[in-house]
C-alpha distance (Angstrom), angle and dihedral (degrees) to the residues before:
residue distance angle dihedral
M1 . . .
A2 3.79 . .
N3 3.79 89.9 .
R4 3.79 92.2 46.8
Y5 3.81 93.9 51.9
D6 3.81 96.8 34.4
A7 3.80 93.2 -116.7
I8 3.78 126.9 152.5
N9 3.80 106.5 -97.9
L10 3.81 112.9 -133.4
S11 3.80 94.7 156.6
Q12 3.80 101.9 105.0
G13 3.77 132.1 50.3
F14 3.76 107.9 -121.7
P15 3.81 132.3 116.5
D16 3.78 119.5 -103.8
F17 3.79 90.8 -156.8
S18 3.78 114.6 110.0
A19 3.78 112.6 -112.2
P20 3.82 109.6 -97.0
E21 3.79 115.9 -92.7
F22 3.80 92.8 -122.4
I23 3.80 93.9 60.7
K24 3.81 93.3 44.2
E25 3.80 91.4 50.1
A26 3.81 91.1 47.7
A27 3.81 90.3 53.0
C28 3.81 92.3 48.1
S29 3.79 91.0 48.5
A30 3.80 91.2 51.4
I31 3.81 91.5 50.2
R32 3.81 91.6 48.8
A33 3.80 88.8 49.2
D34 3.81 88.2 57.9
V35 3.79 96.9 -109.9
N36 3.79 86.3 150.6
Q37 3.79 105.9 117.3
Y38 3.79 131.0 79.4
A39 3.78 115.5 -53.3
V40 3.79 119.5 -146.2
T41 3.80 103.0 -62.9
W42 3.81 94.7 -115.8
G43 3.82 94.3 42.7
S44 3.77 141.9 -62.3
P45 3.82 114.2 -73.0
S46 3.81 90.8 -122.9
L47 3.81 93.6 56.1
R48 3.78 94.0 44.4
E49 3.82 90.5 50.5
A50 3.81 90.2 47.7
L51 3.80 88.5 52.2
R52 3.79 90.7 51.5
L53 3.80 90.1 54.7
Y54 3.80 92.4 42.2
Y55 3.82 94.7 55.5
Q56 3.77 90.3 43.8
R57 3.83 90.7 52.2
F58 3.80 100.2 44.7
Y59 3.81 102.5 30.4
D60 3.81 106.4 17.0
F61 3.80 84.7 -122.9
E62 3.79 122.5 146.4
V63 3.80 119.0 -143.1
D64 3.82 130.2 173.0
P65 3.83 108.4 -125.3
E66 3.80 92.1 -157.6
L67 3.80 99.0 50.0
E68 3.81 108.4 18.5
I69 3.82 108.9 41.2
T70 3.81 129.0 75.9
V71 3.81 121.7 -179.3
C72 3.81 114.1 -148.0
C73 3.81 140.8 176.0
G74 3.78 95.4 -82.7
A75 3.79 132.0 -46.1
T76 3.81 88.6 -72.7
E77 3.80 93.6 63.1
S78 3.79 87.9 40.3
M79 3.80 89.8 60.0
I80 3.80 96.8 50.0
S81 3.83 91.2 43.1
A82 3.79 89.5 52.0
M83 3.79 93.6 47.4
L84 3.79 93.7 46.6
G85 3.80 88.0 47.8
V86 3.80 97.0 55.7
V87 3.81 107.9 18.2
D88 3.80 124.3 82.0
Q89 3.80 128.8 -161.6
G90 3.80 110.0 -70.2
D91 3.82 96.9 12.4
N92 3.79 117.5 145.1
I93 3.78 119.6 -121.0
I94 3.81 131.3 -177.0
I95 3.82 122.3 -132.1
F96 3.80 125.8 -177.6
E97 3.79 112.9 -134.3
P98 2.95 138.8 -103.3
F99 3.78 89.2 43.1
Y100 3.78 143.8 175.0
E101 3.78 106.1 -81.1
N102 3.82 97.2 -117.6
Y103 3.80 96.3 62.2
G104 3.80 93.8 74.8
P105 3.82 95.9 50.5
D106 3.81 89.6 42.6
A107 3.80 89.2 56.8
I108 3.80 91.2 49.4
I109 3.82 93.4 47.2
S110 3.79 91.6 50.5
G111 3.80 91.3 48.2
A112 3.79 94.3 -115.6
K113 3.78 128.3 144.4
P114 3.81 109.1 -125.7
N115 3.80 119.1 -142.6
F116 3.80 118.8 -170.2
V117 3.78 133.9 -140.6
S118 3.80 116.7 -172.1
L119 3.78 127.3 -130.7
D120 3.81 106.1 -137.4
L121 3.80 112.7 -125.4
E122 3.80 90.7 -164.2
L123 3.82 93.3 53.4
E124 3.80 100.0 51.5
L125 3.81 90.8 -86.0
A126 3.79 93.2 -63.3
F127 3.79 121.2 156.9
D128 3.78 121.7 -130.7
A129 3.81 105.8 -111.2
F130 3.81 91.6 -163.9
E131 3.81 91.0 52.0
L132 3.80 90.3 49.7
R133 3.80 93.2 48.5
T134 3.81 90.5 48.6
L135 3.80 90.8 51.6
L136 3.81 91.8 49.1
S137 3.80 90.5 49.1
N138 3.80 91.9 50.1
L139 3.80 90.8 49.0
E140 3.80 89.8 56.5
D141 3.80 87.2 77.0
R142 3.83 89.7 52.4
G143 3.77 100.3 52.6
G144 3.79 98.5 -70.2
T145 3.80 128.2 -101.6
R146 3.79 121.5 -56.7
A147 3.80 102.4 -174.4
M148 3.80 146.9 -8.7
I149 3.80 124.3 -144.3
L150 3.79 112.1 -140.1
N151 3.81 121.5 -174.8
T152 3.81 115.0 -169.4
P153 2.98 125.1 -164.5
H154 3.76 81.6 33.2
N155 3.79 133.0 -125.8
P156 3.03 117.4 -124.1
T157 3.83 104.9 4.6
G158 3.80 99.9 46.9
K159 3.81 90.6 -130.0
V160 3.79 118.3 157.2
F161 3.79 109.9 -155.1
S162 3.81 109.9 -128.5
L163 3.78 124.5 -128.4
Q164 3.80 89.0 -108.8
E165 3.81 91.2 53.9
L166 3.79 91.6 47.7
Q167 3.80 90.8 49.9
C168 3.80 89.5 51.2
L169 3.82 90.4 52.2
A170 3.80 91.4 45.0
E171 3.80 91.2 54.1
L172 3.80 91.2 49.1
A173 3.82 91.5 47.8
Q174 3.78 90.5 55.2
E175 3.79 94.6 42.1
F176 3.82 94.6 48.6
D177 3.83 95.4 31.7
F178 3.81 104.5 -123.6
Y179 3.79 137.7 135.7
I180 3.79 123.6 -112.6
I181 3.81 114.1 -142.7
T182 3.80 107.6 -160.8
D183 3.80 123.7 -159.0
E184 3.81 104.0 -158.5
I185 3.81 100.5 165.0
Y186 3.86 92.3 132.0
E187 3.81 94.5 49.0
H188 3.83 94.2 129.7
I189 3.81 96.0 45.4
I190 3.80 101.9 78.7
Y191 3.81 123.3 137.2
K192 3.79 99.2 174.4
G193 3.77 129.6 27.0
Q194 3.78 125.6 0.1
H195 3.78 137.0 -77.7
H196 3.79 112.2 -112.6
L197 3.79 123.6 -167.8
M198 3.81 109.8 -124.4
A199 3.80 90.1 -156.2
S200 3.81 90.3 60.7
L201 3.80 94.3 59.7
E202 3.78 118.6 102.6
G203 3.79 112.4 -78.6
M204 3.82 94.4 3.6
K205 3.80 107.5 95.2
N206 3.81 93.3 87.5
R207 3.80 95.7 43.0
T208 3.83 100.4 42.2
I209 3.80 124.4 88.4
T210 3.81 107.8 -163.3
I211 3.82 119.3 -156.7
S212 3.80 128.7 -172.6
G213 3.80 139.4 131.9
L214 3.79 150.0 -174.3
S215 3.81 97.4 -91.5
K216 3.79 104.2 92.7
T217 3.81 101.2 24.8
F218 3.80 93.8 52.7
S219 3.84 100.9 26.4
V220 3.80 93.7 -116.9
T221 3.80 103.3 123.5
G222 3.80 90.4 149.6
W223 3.78 94.8 57.2
R224 3.82 93.2 71.7
V225 3.79 100.6 -148.0
G226 3.79 115.2 148.8
Y227 3.77 134.9 148.3
I228 3.78 144.8 -151.2
L229 3.79 130.0 -145.2
A230 3.80 116.5 -160.9
A231 3.78 142.5 141.2
P232 3.83 115.0 -76.3
D233 3.82 96.7 -102.7
I234 3.82 91.9 48.9
T235 3.81 91.3 43.8
E236 3.80 90.4 54.8
S237 3.81 90.7 57.6
I238 3.81 93.3 42.9
R239 3.80 92.7 50.9
K240 3.79 90.9 55.2
M241 3.79 90.9 53.6
H242 3.81 92.6 44.7
D243 3.81 91.9 50.4
F244 3.80 93.1 55.5
L245 3.80 93.7 42.7
T246 3.80 102.4 50.4
V247 3.85 108.8 -15.9
G248 3.80 91.3 -137.6
A249 3.80 147.7 -19.1
P250 3.86 120.1 -97.3
A251 3.80 107.8 -67.6
P252 3.84 101.4 -143.6
L253 3.77 91.9 45.1
Q254 3.78 90.2 53.9
E255 3.81 88.9 57.2
A256 3.79 89.7 51.0
G257 3.79 89.6 49.4
A258 3.78 91.2 52.5
Q259 3.79 89.4 58.6
A260 3.81 94.5 42.3
L261 3.80 93.2 55.4
Q262 3.80 88.8 58.9
M263 3.81 94.0 59.5
P264 3.82 114.8 126.3
N265 3.78 120.5 -95.9
S266 3.81 89.5 -103.0
Y267 3.82 90.3 72.7
F268 3.81 92.5 58.0
E269 3.81 91.6 43.1
N270 3.82 92.1 52.2
L271 3.80 90.6 48.2
L272 3.80 89.9 56.0
E273 3.81 91.7 47.2
D274 3.81 90.8 54.1
Y275 3.80 93.1 48.8
T276 3.79 92.2 45.0
E277 3.81 90.5 55.7
R278 3.80 91.1 51.4
R279 3.79 93.3 44.8
N280 3.80 92.3 51.8
F281 3.81 92.0 47.4
L282 3.80 95.4 51.5
V283 3.80 95.7 40.9
A284 3.81 89.6 53.6
A285 3.81 92.2 45.6
L286 3.81 93.7 50.4
K287 3.81 91.8 48.5
R288 3.79 91.3 48.0
V289 3.80 93.0 58.6
G290 3.81 94.9 45.0
F291 3.79 109.4 -89.1
R292 3.77 119.7 138.8
V293 3.79 103.8 -130.7
W294 3.79 135.0 -161.3
E295 3.79 102.3 -150.3
P296 3.81 108.0 -131.6
E297 3.80 118.8 -122.8
G298 3.79 90.5 -159.2
S299 3.83 146.4 -8.1
Y300 3.81 119.5 44.4
Y301 3.78 104.6 -82.5
I302 3.80 130.2 101.8
M303 3.79 122.7 -155.2
S304 3.80 111.0 -149.0
D305 3.80 136.7 177.1
I306 3.82 117.4 -134.7
S307 3.81 97.9 -175.8
S308 3.82 93.5 100.6
I309 3.82 93.0 57.9
T310 3.82 104.1 34.6
E311 3.79 144.0 17.0
M312 3.80 91.4 -146.3
D313 3.79 121.5 108.9
D314 3.79 116.8 -107.7
V315 3.82 97.9 -98.1
S316 3.81 93.3 47.6
F317 3.78 91.4 47.3
V318 3.80 93.4 52.7
D319 3.79 89.9 46.5
W320 3.81 89.5 51.7
M321 3.80 93.5 48.7
I322 3.79 93.0 51.0
K323 3.78 97.8 44.2
K324 3.79 102.8 34.4
H325 3.74 109.3 19.4
W326 3.78 108.1 25.8
I327 3.81 86.6 138.3
F328 3.84 83.2 69.3
W329 3.82 88.0 82.5
K330 3.81 94.3 48.0
W331 3.76 102.1 59.4
């Protein structure tokens, strides 16, 4: 519809930056060098070593590239591989809502029973720790909790979970004996606060499954290169699932990723500057025309309330804007 009515399309979460020249050239060089056959199923040695150095540099976190890293076809495949690797039929999992659309189907595919905890829009997107503890206690009578999915920075609210919140979740994970599967794909797009690695918190390395990828940081969502960090026993199960899902991620693109992860800090800083400029522009524009806006702390989504400017439901309002008032976006 946006194409038909010449409207600006904000409906899907992907960067409109061109991929950096250095990563495109690295991919072309790998293809020309005949890196065109299967890579090692769980990831090329060069990419896994680059990831070891990357996590050491940014988070002072040590990871074994041979036993604790699995390269997948994007963070999306990483998530389903992780869930299939640790979740059994009928297990309970916790999901914060609102949530990225794939988490629900992933739970269903893996046979899990999703249980939801809301982020409160009126309380700066905080979760109610008492509500969460009560839910975990109630689930003890129904087989306990197997895993929690944690997305930070968060899609679609833009919330960045604080260190205090992560510590609260870490304590609950150890008390109630469950894994935390973290989706950290927006880790370098943070406007307020700081990204903290759940796996680095005390007692959490062996019960955290960390997921991220190249897509958002390097504007290559179509390349489908993601990765998982997990303890050796968990990694062994995840690798089996990954092998039977996709065999392996694209070999030449893994080589390009290995080089990209070694870029100087200035690259990541400039990326954040560019996104911050865009965030500030759109937040101001939405406020100017009457939206109530929750300013995102991270990622590239903006939650907004339309009730002050229309009585229509959300789908009808978007339909109206595209068809009748597409000029609305071109002031």
